[in-house]
C-alpha positions in Angstrom: 0.2 5.7 17.9 -0.7 5.1 14.1 1.5 6.6 11.7 -0.4 6.5 8.1 -1.7 8.2 5.1 -5.1 7.1 4.0 -6.0 8.5 0.3 -2.8 10.1 -0.9 -2.5 9.8 -4.6 0.3 7.8 -6.2 3.5 9.7 -6.8 2.1 12.6 -5.0 3.4 14.1 -1.5 1.5 15.2 1.6 0.3 18.7 1.2 -0.6 20.9 4.6 -3.9 21.8 5.0 -4.8 25.4 3.6 -7.7 27.9 3.9 -7.5 27.3 0.0 -6.9 23.5 -0.1 -7.9 22.5 3.5 -10.9 22.2 5.3 -9.0 23.3 8.4 -10.8 21.4 10.7 -10.2 21.2 14.4 -10.8 18.5 17.0 -14.3 18.1 17.7 -15.9 19.6 14.5 -17.9 17.2 12.3 -17.3 16.1 8.9 -20.5 14.7 8.8 -23.5 14.4 11.0 -21.8 11.5 13.8 -18.6 12.1 12.3 -16.0 14.2 14.8 -12.9 14.8 14.0 -9.8 13.8 16.2 -6.8 15.5 14.3 -5.8 15.3 10.5 -3.3 12.4 9.6 -2.4 13.8 6.1 -3.4 13.7 2.5 -2.5 14.1 -1.2 -3.3 16.4 -4.1 -7.4 15.4 -4.1 -7.9 14.1 -0.3 -7.5 14.5 3.2 -7.7 11.7 5.9 -8.9 12.4 9.5 -8.7 10.6 12.7 -12.3 10.6 13.6 -14.8 9.3 16.3 -17.8 7.6 15.0 -21.1 7.9 16.9 -22.5 5.2 15.1 -19.5 2.8 15.0 -18.6 3.7 18.7 -15.1 3.8 17.6 -12.2 5.7 16.0 -11.9 5.8 12.3 -10.1 7.5 9.1 -12.2 9.8 6.9 -10.9 10.6 3.7 -12.7 13.6 2.4 -12.4 14.9 -1.1 -10.5 18.5 -0.6 -13.1 21.5 -0.6 -12.1 23.2 -4.1 -12.6 19.5 -5.7 -15.8 18.4 -3.9 -17.9 19.2 -7.6 -15.2 17.8 -9.5 -16.8 14.9 -11.9 -13.0 13.3 -12.2 -12.3 13.1 -8.7 -16.0 12.0 -7.6 -15.8 9.2 -10.2 -12.5 8.1 -8.6 -14.2 8.3 -5.3 -17.3 6.3 -6.4 -14.9 3.5 -8.1 -12.5 3.4 -5.0 -16.0 3.1 -2.7 -17.3 0.3 -4.9 -14.4 -1.4 -5.1 -13.7 -1.4 -1.2 -17.3 -2.6 -0.9 -16.9 -5.8 -2.9 -13.6 -6.7 -1.4 -12.9 -8.6 2.1 -9.6 -10.1 3.1 -7.9 -10.2 6.1 -5.1 -8.0 4.6 -6.6 -5.3 2.8 -7.9 -1.9 4.3 -12.1 -2.0 4.9 -14.8 0.7 4.4 -17.3 1.0 6.6 -19.6 3.7 5.0 -19.4 6.7 2.4 -21.2 9.5 0.8 -20.0 10.1 -2.3 -22.0 13.3 -2.9 -23.0 16.5 -0.9 -20.7 19.1 0.8 -18.2 16.9 1.9 -17.5 14.0 -0.1 -15.8 11.1 2.0 -15.5 7.3 2.7 -15.1 6.5 6.4 -12.2 3.3 6.7 -11.0 1.8 9.3 -8.5 2.8 12.1 -5.7 0.9 11.8 -2.7 0.3 14.4 0.9 0.3 13.8 3.0 2.0 11.7 3.7 2.2 7.8 6.7 0.3 6.4 8.2 3.1 5.0 8.3 4.3 8.7 9.8 1.0 9.9 12.7 1.5 7.3 13.7 4.6 7.3 13.7 4.7 10.9 15.3 1.0 11.9 16.6 -0.2 8.4 16.1 -3.3 6.7 13.6 -6.1 8.0 15.2 -9.3 9.5 14.1 -12.4 7.8 11.8 -13.1 10.8 9.7 -10.0 10.0 10.0 -10.1 6.2 8.9 -13.8 5.2 5.5 -13.8 7.2 4.9 -10.1 5.5 5.8 -11.1 2.2 3.6 -14.2 2.8 0.7 -12.4 3.7 1.2 -9.6 1.1 1.1 -11.9 -1.6 -2.1 -13.4 -0.7 -3.9 -10.2 -0.5 -2.7 -9.7 -4.3 -3.8 -13.5 -5.1 -7.3 -12.7 -3.2 -7.2 -9.5 -5.4 -6.2 -10.9 -9.0 -9.4 -13.6 -8.2 -11.4 -10.6 -8.0 -10.7 -8.9 -11.3 -8.5 -6.2 -9.3 -5.6 -4.8 -10.1 -4.1 -2.3 -6.9 -1.2 -0.4 -8.7 0.6 1.4 -6.0 1.8 -1.3 -4.1 4.7 0.1 -1.9 6.2 0.7 1.6 4.0 3.6 2.6 0.7 1.6 1.7 1.4 -1.3 4.0 0.5 -1.0 7.6 2.4 -3.1 10.1 0.1 -4.2 12.1 -0.8 -7.9 12.8 -2.0 -8.9 10.4 0.1 -6.5 8.4 -2.9 -4.3 6.0 -2.3 -3.3 2.3 -4.1 0.1 2.1 -5.3 2.5 -0.5 -7.1 1.5 -3.1 -7.4 5.2 -4.9 -5.6 4.1 -8.4 -6.9 0.9 -8.5 -8.6 -0.2 -11.6 -10.8 -3.5 -12.7 -8.5 -5.9 -14.7 -10.1 -4.9 -18.3 -10.0 -0.8 -17.8 -6.1 -1.9 -16.2 -5.4 -3.5 -19.8 -6.6 -0.8 -21.8 -4.4 1.9 -20.1 -2.3 4.5 -22.2 -0.8 6.6 -19.8 1.3 5.5 -16.7 0.0 5.2 -12.9 1.4 4.7 -9.8 4.7 5.3 -7.6 7.5 5.8 -9.9 10.0 3.6 -7.6 7.9 0.6 -7.4 6.0 0.8 -11.1 6.6 -2.4 -13.7 7.7 -1.4 -16.7 4.2 -2.3 -18.7 3.4 0.4 -15.9 5.3 3.1 -16.9 4.9 2.9 -20.8 1.8 0.8 -21.0 1.5 1.8 -24.9 4.7 0.3 -25.4 5.0 -2.4 -23.1 1.4 -3.2 -22.2 -1.3 -4.5 -21.2 -1.3 -3.7 -17.3 -2.2 -6.6 -15.3 -2.0 -8.8 -12.2 1.8 -9.2 -12.7 2.5 -5.6 -12.5 1.3 -6.3 -8.5 3.8 -8.7 -8.4 6.5 -6.5 -9.4 5.2 -3.7 -6.5 5.6 -6.5 -4.1 8.8 -7.5 -5.4 10.0 -3.8 -5.3 8.4 -3.3 -2.1 10.3 -6.5 -0.4 13.5 -5.5 -2.0 13.9 -2.3 0.0 12.5 -3.9 2.9 15.4 -6.6 2.9 18.0 -4.1 1.4 17.1 -0.7 2.6 17.7 0.2 -1.0 15.3 1.0 -4.1 15.6 -2.0 -6.6 17.2 -0.2 -9.9 18.3 2.8 -7.9 16.1 6.2 -6.8 14.3 7.8 -9.8 15.5 11.2 -10.6 12.9 13.9 -9.3 10.9 15.7 -12.0 12.9 14.1 -14.4 12.2 14.6 -18.6 13.5 11.6 -19.8 12.2 8.1 -19.0 15.3 6.2 -18.0 15.9 8.8 -15.6 12.5 8.7 -14.6 11.9 5.0 -14.5 15.6 3.1 -14.2 13.8 -0.4 -14.0 13.2 0.1 -17.8 17.1 -0.6 -18.5 19.4 -3.5 -16.7 18.6 -5.6 -13.7 18.5 -5.4 -10.0 21.7 -5.8 -8.2 22.0 -9.4 -6.1 21.1 -9.5 -3.0 24.1 -10.8 -1.4 24.3 -12.0 1.5 20.3 -12.7 1.7 19.2 -16.7 1.9 19.0 -17.6 -1.6 15.8 -18.9 -1.2 14.6 -15.9 0.2 16.3 -13.9 -2.8 15.4 -15.9 -5.3 11.5 -15.4 -5.4 11.9 -11.3 -4.9 14.2 -11.3 -7.7 11.9 -13.3 -9.5 8.7 -10.7 -9.3 11.5 -8.2 -10.9 11.4 -9.8 -14.1 10.8 -7.3 -17.1 8.5 -9.9 -18.7 5.4 -9.7 -17.4 4.9 -13.1 -18.6 8.1 -14.5 -16.5 7.2 -13.3 -13.5 5.7 -15.5 -10.8 1.7 -15.2 -9.9 1.5 -13.7 -6.4 0.3 -17.2 -5.5 3.3 -18.9 -6.4 5.4 -16.2 -4.5 3.3 -17.4 -1.5 4.0 -20.9 -2.2 7.6 -20.4 -2.6 8.4 -18.4 0.7 6.2 -21.0 2.6 9.3 -23.6 3.1 11.6 -20.2 4.2 8.3 -19.4 6.7 8.6 -22.7 8.1 12.1 -22.8 8.5 12.1 -19.2 10.6 13.0 -20.1 14.5 9.6 -20.6 16.5 9.2 -17.9 19.0 9.1 -19.4 22.7 8.9 -18.6 26.2 11.8 -19.9 27.8 11.0 -22.4 31.2 10.7 -20.8 34.4 12.4 -23.0 37.0 9.9 -22.2 40.5 12.2 -21.3 43.0 11.5 -23.1 46.5 11.7 -21.2 49.7 13.6 -23.0 52.7 11.1 -23.1 55.4 
C-alpha cells in the first residue's frame, strides 16, 4: 500500500478536504476526462493529491490538482507551470516522473507516476533508524539524483525524509519549490522545510547565495535523521519568532554520530558544514560512500541440501 504525499508545500502540514478548500472527489469521480478517482492521498495549502486510474495509461497514477479556490490564482498556476516544465525535462531513475498535465482550466493538475512504497519519514516513525544495509544504498542513490539535478541546473530545495519514497529504487519526489540555479541564487526569502534547510536557505540575503550545496545539506540532514533517529541540530520550535529558535542550524554543530562507522559518519557530517564551500558535492558524497557500500555484507541464498529418500 502506498503511503505518500505528493505536492505538499514545504513546511506546510496536510489539510483535510472540505467544501471550501477541497474538491471532495469520491471514488469514480473524474478529475479530468479519463482520470477517475480511486481515493484521496493528501495535500497541502495549494494542492490536493488523488490516487486515480488513467484510461490513457491504463494504470494507476497520482493526480496533483490545484485546490478549487486557487484554480484561477496566477501565483499558484505559475508555480504549477514551473514544476511541470521542470519535470518534463528531468529523467532520472531516482526522480519522480510526470506523464501528463493541464495547467489551465477548471481543475489545473499534473499527472505523476504512482510510486509503491512508504515514505522514509513513515519508516523512521514506525521502526526507528535505518540499519547501514538500508541507509548506505539509499544515500548513494539520493546523492546520484542530486548530482544529476546539479548538472541540469536545478536546485530541489526540499530534500527531506517525507520527500523520499522507499521503493526499488528509492525516489525523490515533490519539485514544487525547486528552482533553476539562477533563480535560487537570487532568493531573498527562506524556502524549504525548517529542519532540513541549509543556513543560506534560512537567511539567503545574509548567508546566500543558495545553490547546489543547499541540497547537499538537505541530504546530510536527511541521512543524519535516518541513521540516528534525531534531528541534527534539535527540533525547530514551532511558530518561533527568533531565527535561532526556528533554525537551530544557524548556531552550533551537529551532535557527533557516536557508534556509527566513521567511514559513514564523516560524509554525513561533512554535508552539514555551515560554509557551503566547505561541503562536498553530491558526487563526492556518492564517491565517499561507494567503499562503504562495497564493504556491506552481500545477501545470499542459503545452500539447500537435497534430502534423499530411502528406497
